Structures are given as C-alpha cells and as structure tokens.
C-alpha positions in Angstrom: 29.7 1.3 7.0 30.3 0.2 3.4 27.8 2.8 2.1 29.7 5.5 4.0 33.0 4.6 2.4 31.4 4.7 -1.0 29.9 8.1 -0.3 33.3 9.4 0.8 35.1 7.9 -2.2 32.4 9.5 -4.5 32.8 12.9 -2.9 36.6 12.7 -3.2 36.4 11.8 -6.9 33.9 14.6 -7.5 36.3 17.1 -5.8 39.2 15.9 -7.9 37.2 16.1 -11.1 36.0 19.6 -10.2 39.6 20.7 -9.6 40.8 19.3 -12.9 38.0 21.1 -14.8 38.7 24.4 -13.0 42.4 24.2 -13.8 41.7 23.3 -17.4 39.6 26.4 -17.8 42.0 28.8 -16.1 44.8 29.0 -18.7 46.8 32.1 -18.4 50.3 33.1 -19.4 52.7 36.0 -18.7 54.1 38.4 -21.3 56.2 41.6 -21.4 55.1 44.4 -23.7 56.6 47.6 -24.9 54.4 50.6 -25.4 54.8 51.9 -29.0 51.9 54.4 -29.4 49.1 56.1 -27.6 45.6 57.0 -29.0 44.6 60.0 -27.0 41.2 60.3 -28.7 40.2 56.8 -27.6 42.3 56.7 -24.4 44.0 53.6 -25.8 47.5 52.2 -25.3 49.2 50.2 -28.1 52.0 47.9 -27.1 54.0 45.1 -28.9 55.3 41.9 -27.5 58.7 40.3 -28.4 57.0 38.2 -31.2 55.6 41.4 -32.8 52.0 40.9 -31.7 50.1 44.1 -31.0 48.1 44.5 -27.8 45.8 47.3 -26.8 44.0 48.4 -23.7 42.2 51.5 -22.5 43.4 53.8 -19.8 46.5 55.8 -20.8 47.0 57.4 -17.4 50.8 58.1 -17.2 52.1 55.6 -19.7 54.4 56.8 -22.5 55.9 55.2 -25.6 59.0 53.2 -24.6 57.5 52.1 -21.3 57.5 48.3 -20.5 54.6 46.5 -18.9 54.2 43.0 -17.6 50.8 41.4 -18.3 49.0 38.2 -17.5 46.9 37.0 -20.5 43.9 34.7 -20.6 44.1 32.4 -23.6 40.3 32.1 -23.8 40.7 28.3 -24.0 41.7 28.5 -27.7 44.9 27.7 -29.7 45.0 31.1 -31.5 46.2 34.2 -29.7 44.0 36.7 -31.5 41.2 36.3 -29.1 43.4 36.3 -25.9 42.7 39.0 -23.4 44.9 40.9 -20.9 43.6 40.3 -17.4 46.3 41.9 -15.3 48.8 44.6 -16.1 51.8 46.1 -14.2 54.1 48.9 -15.1 57.8 47.8 -15.2 59.7 50.9 -16.3 61.4 51.9 -19.5 64.4 51.0 -21.5 66.0 54.1 -23.1 67.2 53.5 -26.7 66.0 49.9 -26.7 63.8 50.4 -29.8 63.3 53.2 -32.2 59.8 54.5 -31.5 
C-alpha cells in the first residue's frame, strides 16, 4: 500500500513538473499593428506597433496601408524582441486619418 502511494505521489509530481515546463516554453503576447506599406513583388506586408517596431509577414491578400491587425507573438523564449515571431493574425479594421501614411 505504501508503494502505491509513493507511485501516485511521483506521478502527480511529474505531471506538475511537465505542466510547469510546458507553460514556461509557451510565452506569447498580444500586439496591435498598423499596416504602413506593402511589397507587392515579395507579397509582403509591413506593419508597425505602437513602440515603432516594424513587423512583416507574407500574404497581402486584401490588406491596405492604414489597416489595423491584432497579432499574437511568440517571444522565442528570449529577452529581445528581434527574434519574436507572429503566430496568429486577425484583421481589425482601419482608422482613417490616424497616421500619415
């Protein structure tokens, strides 16, 4: 009976540890970007966040300068943002006259 309790405790601790490790590796954060330019030749969208950082992705589709997009970004488990990667993107609309583009 004592062995069974030890096995159950060990399994619970392993489960908790695996959950902590999985959460620590899955660091994401949201951002709002404004599309500032399009590169038709490379099918690339260029957008800027509110801190002035430039983000790009491929797939212009029906996006235009002045459009706003909400993104989820993976921080790649580093402190710097220059290796961060957009993992999800949603069109939000546009704000007319918000920024000279």
